[in-house]
Structures are given as structure tokens and as C-alpha cells.
C-alpha positions in Angstrom: 0.0 0.0 0.0 2.9 2.3 0.8 4.3 1.8 -2.7 1.2 3.0 -4.5 0.2 5.7 -2.0 1.7 8.5 -4.3 -0.5 7.4 -7.2 -3.6 7.8 -5.1 -2.4 11.1 -3.9 -2.2 12.1 -7.6 -5.8 10.8 -8.1 -7.0 12.8 -5.1 -5.3 16.0 -6.4 -6.8 15.5 -10.0 -10.2 14.6 -8.6 -10.0 11.1 -10.3 -12.4 8.6 -8.6 -11.9 5.5 -10.8 -9.0 3.7 -12.6 -8.1 0.5 -14.3 -5.0 -1.2 -13.1 -3.3 -3.5 -15.6 -0.6 -5.7 -14.0 1.1 -9.0 -14.3 0.0 -10.1 -10.8 -1.5 -8.6 -7.6 -1.6 -9.8 -4.0 -5.0 -10.8 -2.5 -4.7 -8.3 0.3 -4.6 -5.5 -2.2 -7.6 -6.8 -4.1 -9.5 -6.9 -0.7 -8.6 -3.3 -0.1 -9.8 -2.2 -3.5 -13.1 -4.1 -3.0 -13.7 -2.4 0.3 -13.0 1.0 -1.2 -15.5 0.3 -4.0 -18.2 -0.9 -1.6 -18.0 2.2 0.5 -18.0 4.4 -2.6 -14.6 6.1 -2.0 -12.8 4.7 -5.1 -13.7 2.5 -8.0 -10.9 0.2 -9.3 -10.9 -2.5 -12.0 -7.9 -4.9 -12.0 -6.9 -6.7 -15.2 -4.0 -9.1 -15.5 -1.8 -8.9 -18.6 1.8 -9.7 -19.3 4.5 -9.6 -22.0 3.5 -8.3 -25.5 -0.2 -7.8 -24.4 0.9 -5.4 -21.7 3.0 -3.5 -24.4 0.0 -3.4 -26.8 -2.3 -1.9 -24.1 0.4 0.7 -23.4 0.5 1.6 -27.1 -3.3 1.7 -27.4 -4.1 4.0 -24.4 -0.8 6.0 -24.3 0.3 4.7 -20.9 3.8 4.0 -19.6 4.3 0.9 -17.4 5.8 1.3 -14.0 9.2 -0.4 -14.6 12.9 0.1 -14.4 13.1 -0.1 -18.3 10.8 3.0 -18.6 12.3 4.9 -15.6 8.8 5.2 -14.2 8.2 4.5 -10.5 5.3 5.0 -8.2 7.1 7.9 -6.6 7.7 9.9 -9.8 4.6 8.9 -11.9 2.8 11.7 -13.7 -0.7 12.0 -14.9 0.3 11.6 -18.6 2.0 8.3 -17.7 -1.3 6.7 -16.8 -3.0 6.7 -20.3 -6.6 7.2 -21.2 -9.3 5.1 -22.9 -12.6 6.1 -24.4 -14.2 3.0 -23.0 -13.3 -0.2 -21.3 -15.6 -3.2 -21.4 -14.7 -6.1 -19.1 -16.2 -9.5 -18.3 -14.9 -12.7 -16.7 -13.1 -13.8 -19.8 -11.9 -10.8 -21.7 -11.4 -7.0 -21.6 -11.8 -4.7 -24.5 -9.9 -1.4 -24.5 -11.2 1.4 -26.9 -8.2 3.7 -26.9 -7.2 6.8 -28.9 -7.7 5.8 -32.5 -4.8 7.9 -33.8 -2.3 6.7 -31.2 -3.4 3.1 -31.7 -2.9 3.3 -35.4 0.6 4.9 -35.0 1.5 2.0 -32.7 0.1 -0.5 -35.1 2.2 1.0 -37.9 5.3 0.6 -35.7 4.5 -3.1 -35.2 3.9 -3.5 -38.9 7.4 -2.3 -39.7 8.8 -4.8 -37.2 6.8 -7.6 -38.8 8.1 -6.7 -42.3 11.7 -6.7 -41.1 11.3 -9.9 -39.0 13.0 -12.9 -40.6 11.4 -15.4 -38.3 8.0 -16.3 -39.8 6.5 -17.4 -36.5 7.4 -14.1 -34.8 6.2 -12.2 -37.8 2.8 -14.0 -37.7 2.4 -13.2 -34.0 3.2 -9.6 -34.7 0.5 -9.5 -37.4 -2.1 -11.0 -35.0 -1.3 -8.2 -32.5 -1.7 -5.6 -35.3 -5.1 -7.1 -36.3 -6.3 -6.8 -32.7 -5.2 -3.2 -32.5 -6.8 -2.3 -35.8 -10.0 -4.2 -35.2 -13.1 -2.0 -35.1 -16.1 -2.3 -32.8 -19.7 -2.1 -34.0 -23.0 -2.2 -32.0 -26.0 -3.8 -33.7 -29.4 -2.8 -32.3 -32.2 -5.1 -33.4 -35.8 -4.0 -32.9 -39.2 -5.4 -33.9 -42.8 -5.1 -32.9 -43.1 -8.7 -31.7 -40.9 -11.0 -29.7 -41.0 -13.7 -32.5 -39.9 -11.2 -35.2 -37.2 -9.7 -32.9 -35.7 -13.2 -32.2 -35.8 -14.0 -35.9 -33.9 -10.8 -36.8 -31.5 -11.3 -33.9 -30.5 -14.7 -35.2 -30.1 -13.3 -38.7 -27.8 -10.6 -37.3 -25.8 -13.2 -35.4 -25.4 -15.3 -38.6 -24.2 -12.3 -40.5 -21.6 -11.4 -37.8 -20.3 -15.0 -37.7 -20.2 -15.1 -41.6 -18.0 -12.0 -41.6 -15.7 -13.5 -38.9 -15.3 -16.7 -41.0 -14.7 -14.6 -44.1 -11.9 -12.7 -42.3 -10.2 -16.0 -41.5 -10.1 -17.6 -44.9 -11.5 -15.2 -47.4 -14.6 -15.5 -49.7 -15.7 -17.4 -52.8 -18.6 -17.2 -55.2 -21.9 -17.9 -53.5 -25.2 -19.3 -54.7 -23.8 -22.8 -55.1 -21.5 -21.7 -57.9 -18.3 -22.6 -56.2 -19.3 -26.3 -55.7 -20.8 -26.4 -59.2 -17.5 -25.2 -60.8 -15.5 -27.7 -58.7 -17.8 -30.4 -60.0 -17.1 -29.4 -63.6 -13.4 -29.9 -63.1 -13.8 -33.4 -61.7 -13.2 -36.4 -64.0 -15.0 -39.3 -62.1 -13.3 -42.7 -62.3 -15.2 -44.5 -59.5 -18.8 -44.7 -58.4 -17.8 -42.7 -55.3 -16.3 -39.9 -57.4 -19.5 -39.9 -59.6 -21.6 -39.5 -56.4 -19.4 -36.6 -55.2 -19.6 -34.8 -58.5 -23.4 -35.1 -58.5 -23.7 -33.9 -54.9 -21.5 -30.8 -55.6 -24.1 -29.7 -58.2 -27.0 -30.1 -55.8 -26.9 -26.6 -54.1 -27.0 -24.7 -57.4 -29.7 -27.1 -58.8 -31.9 -26.6 -55.7 -31.5 -22.8 -55.8 -32.5 -22.7 -59.5 -35.5 -25.1 -58.9 -36.7 -23.0 -55.9 -36.7 -19.9 -58.1 -39.0 -21.7 -60.5 -36.5 -22.1 -63.3 -35.3 -25.1 -65.3 -31.8 -26.2 -64.1 -30.8 -27.7 -67.5 -31.7 -24.6 -69.4 -29.9 -22.3 -67.0 -26.7 -24.4 -67.1 -26.8 -24.7 -70.9 -26.7 -20.9 -71.3 -24.2 -20.2 -68.5 -21.4 -17.8 -69.8 -17.8 -18.6 -69.0 -16.5 -16.8 -65.9 -20.0 -15.9 -64.7 -22.6 -17.3 -62.4 -26.4 -17.3 -62.0 -28.1 -14.7 -59.8 -31.4 -16.4 -58.9 -32.9 -13.4 -57.2 -32.6 -11.1 -60.3 -32.8 -14.0 -62.9 -29.6 -13.1 -64.7 -26.0 -14.2 -65.4 -23.4 -12.0 -63.7 -20.0 -11.9 -62.0 -21.0 -13.1 -58.6 -18.0 -11.7 -56.7 -18.5 -8.2 -58.2 -22.3 -8.4 -57.5 -21.6 -9.2 -53.8 -23.1 -12.8 -54.0 -20.4 -14.4 -51.9 -19.9 -17.1 -49.2 -17.1 -17.4 -46.6 -14.5 -20.0 -47.9 -14.4 -21.5 -44.4 -18.1 -22.2 -44.4 -18.0 -23.9 -47.9 -15.0 -26.0 -46.8 -16.5 -27.1 -43.5 -19.9 -27.9 -45.2 -18.1 -30.2 -47.7 -15.9 -31.8 -45.1 -18.9 -32.5 -42.7 -21.0 -33.9 -45.6 -18.3 -36.3 -46.7 -17.7 -37.3 -43.1 -21.4 -38.0 -42.6 -21.6 -40.0 -45.8 -18.5 -42.0 -44.9 -20.1 -43.0 -41.6 -23.4 -43.8 -43.3 -22.0 -46.2 -45.9 -20.0 -48.2 -43.3 -22.9 -48.6 -40.9 -24.7 -52.0 -40.9 -28.2 -50.4 -40.2 -29.8 -47.1 -39.9 -33.0 -45.7 -38.3 -35.3 -43.5 -40.2 -38.9 -42.3 -40.0 -41.5 -44.4 -41.9 -43.8 -42.3 -44.1 -47.2 -43.6 -44.9 -48.0 -43.4 -48.5 -51.0 -41.2 -49.4 -54.0 -43.6 -49.9 
């Protein structure tokens, strides 16, 4: 307590009543003291543990200087500008989000980018780029409203799907949507076994189903398909799907295919299956 007393004297002088302490570790007795102060309403403190590069990134994002021999900053000589500022800090049990000064954060990210470009070790360069991505990541708040609970839940699920699709796209990129990617892969296949023939037919199924659902003839649409273009079922036209924004995350397409093949592999090696019996219409 004696070590950090000068910091709280500074808080008192500047009329600061709350702060976030980011540290590698903290003693239980100190945590207990901060909890008591918060409960009696004298001072509000949030304690976040961080170490190594993460601690450096937080410094860069909020403009703080860590109390350390390397920086020459001690609890005795610490200044207000050493503490750093954030627009907003959101914290739960698993993660903490710092929304710092955007200009300062971008400058720090550019410094890391130069380090990554000059780094000969591919593993270290990859880790640096992961840190840069976190620093440059934006934050958006989606507010979903509707007149009824049912419609609101439906729209909320659609919004969640959109967010997860974007996250998947950021990981592995995007490909043509509307079933065209699988269809084009099928055209490149030269089946030599019954299994390969089944796979080729299955790959054309998504596009076929989309065309049938739009009330068009699959054979006619495929026959007139121009090279390098795809079919936009919504507007009933041939177009460049990527330029028209008809896309799917590559990761989703890959996982769909892998899971389907896995399920089929299990199915054909099973001695028996259980299915519903449908009564024929009399």
C-alpha cells in the first residue's frame, strides 16, 4: 500500500475517482482493499491481469507507460500523462476490450507492422500481425428491434449469422456464393469410380436446388451459363457473382463439404440405420 500511495495522492489531487490497473499479478490483500473502497463508494478500481506483449499493446493503445525500471517510471515519480486514457473499457470474466485513442493506436500498429516486415522469423512475424489485427479491429454495436418477440428473435438470429459469416470470411476469405463454387469444382472433376461420380453429382445439388426454388429449369440455366459468370437467382440473370456481392465465406464452404463427406462415410460403413417411416397417401 505504501508503494502505490503516491499514485492515489495524484488521483485525489486531480479529482479522479476511478481507474483501471493492468498488471502481471497482484496480492490478494490489495484486491481486498480495493473491493472495500469500491463498496464504501470512495474509489472504483478495476484490476486486469496482462503480461508480455499484451501489456505493451495496451500501453500503445491507451498511451500509458508501465511502472518499470526499463521505462524509468516509479510509483514515486509517476505523472498523470503516464497513466494513459481510454474512451471506453468493457470487461467481463473472460476478456477485456480497450477502446483507446484511434490515432495513437494506429501509429503504434504501424510501428509493429514495420517490425513484422523486417522480422526474418516467420512465426514471430505471424504473432506480430495477429497483434496488429487486434489493434486495428473495429467495434460495432448492432441494435435489433421489432414489434413482436418472435420477429425480434428472428432478426437477432439473422444478425448473429451475418456477424459469424463475416468473422469466417476474415479468417479464410470469400468465394462465389449461390452454389456456384461447388458447381465449378464439379465441372473440373473427372470421375473414375462410383464414389467420385456421387461426389460430383452432390456438388451440383446446391445450385440445382436454388434454381428449382426460383421456378427455373436447371438444365436450361446451365446450358446458357457464360464462362466466368454465375447465376443470380434473385434477379434471374448471369453476372460476375464476386462483383455483385453474392459471396460465401470460404471457411463455411470448406466445413460444409468436409462435414457432408464425413457423414456420408459414416453412413456407408454402418450396418443399419433408423429413419422415419412415411405412410403413402392412400
